[in-house]
C-alpha positions as a Markdown table, in Angstrom:
| # | Residue | x | y | z |
|---|---|---|---|---|
| 1 | Leu | 6.3 | -6.1 | -8.3 |
| 2 | Pro | 5.0 | -2.8 | -9.5 |
| 3 | Phe | 1.3 | -2.1 | -9.7 |
| 4 | Asn | 0.8 | -1.9 | -13.5 |
| 5 | Glu | -2.3 | 0.3 | -13.2 |
| 6 | Glu | -0.9 | 2.8 | -10.8 |
| 7 | Ala | -0.6 | 5.7 | -13.3 |
| 8 | Lys | -4.2 | 5.1 | -14.5 |
| 9 | Leu | -5.5 | 4.9 | -10.9 |
| 10 | Lys | -3.8 | 8.2 | -9.9 |
| 11 | Lys | -5.4 | 10.0 | -12.8 |
| 12 | Ser | -8.8 | 8.8 | -11.8 |
| 13 | Phe | -11.3 | 11.4 | -10.7 |
| 14 | Leu | -12.6 | 9.0 | -8.0 |
| 15 | Trp | -9.1 | 8.4 | -6.6 |
| 16 | Gln | -8.3 | 12.1 | -6.5 |
| 17 | Ala | -11.5 | 12.9 | -4.7 |
| 18 | Met | -10.9 | 10.5 | -1.8 |
| 19 | Pro | -10.0 | 12.4 | 1.5 |
| 20 | Phe | -7.1 | 10.2 | 2.4 |
| 21 | Val | -5.5 | 10.8 | -1.1 |
| 22 | Arg | -6.0 | 14.6 | -0.8 |
| 23 | Ala | -4.3 | 14.5 | 2.6 |
| 24 | Lys | -1.5 | 12.2 | 1.1 |
| 25 | His | -2.3 | 9.5 | 3.7 |
| 26 | Tyr | -1.6 | 6.5 | 1.6 |
| 27 | Asn | 1.4 | 4.4 | 0.6 |
| 28 | Ser | 2.3 | 1.3 | -1.3 |
| 29 | Val | 3.1 | -2.0 | 0.5 |
| 30 | Ala | 6.0 | -4.2 | -0.5 |
| 31 | Pro | 5.1 | -7.5 | -2.1 |
| 32 | Val | 5.2 | -10.5 | 0.2 |
| 33 | Trp | 4.9 | -14.3 | -0.5 |
| 34 | Ser | 1.4 | -15.2 | 0.8 |
| 35 | Phe | 1.8 | -19.0 | 0.8 |
| 36 | Gly | 3.6 | -20.2 | 3.9 |
| 37 | Gly | 1.4 | -20.2 | 7.0 |
| 38 | Ala | 2.3 | -18.2 | 10.0 |
| 39 | Met | 5.6 | -16.9 | 8.6 |
| 40 | Ser | 3.7 | -15.4 | 5.7 |
| 41 | Leu | 1.4 | -13.6 | 8.1 |
| 42 | Arg | 4.4 | -12.2 | 9.9 |
| 43 | Tyr | 6.0 | -10.9 | 6.7 |
| 44 | Thr | 2.7 | -9.4 | 5.6 |
| 45 | Ala | 2.3 | -7.7 | 9.0 |
| 46 | Glu | 5.9 | -6.4 | 8.8 |
| 47 | Ala | 5.3 | -5.0 | 5.3 |
| 48 | Tyr | 2.1 | -3.2 | 6.5 |
| 49 | Thr | 3.8 | -1.8 | 9.5 |
| 50 | Lys | 6.7 | -0.5 | 7.5 |
| 51 | Ser | 4.4 | 1.2 | 5.1 |
| 52 | Leu | 2.2 | 2.8 | 7.8 |
| 53 | Leu | 5.2 | 4.1 | 9.7 |
| 54 | Glu | 6.5 | 5.7 | 6.5 |
| 55 | Ile | 3.1 | 7.6 | 6.2 |
| 56 | Ala | 3.4 | 8.7 | 9.9 |
| 57 | Gln | 6.8 | 10.4 | 9.3 |
């Protein structure tokens, strides 16, 4: 699901002033189903890992 306020956020002075944004050290995370116990935790961890590895490249 897209983040509906993404364009508004990226235009924000506060967002643009953050050091990690200036260094382009941010990324979106794929949506995951959060109701499902341990498997949901696994899918969430995998989504975070994938996003962080994309930043590192």
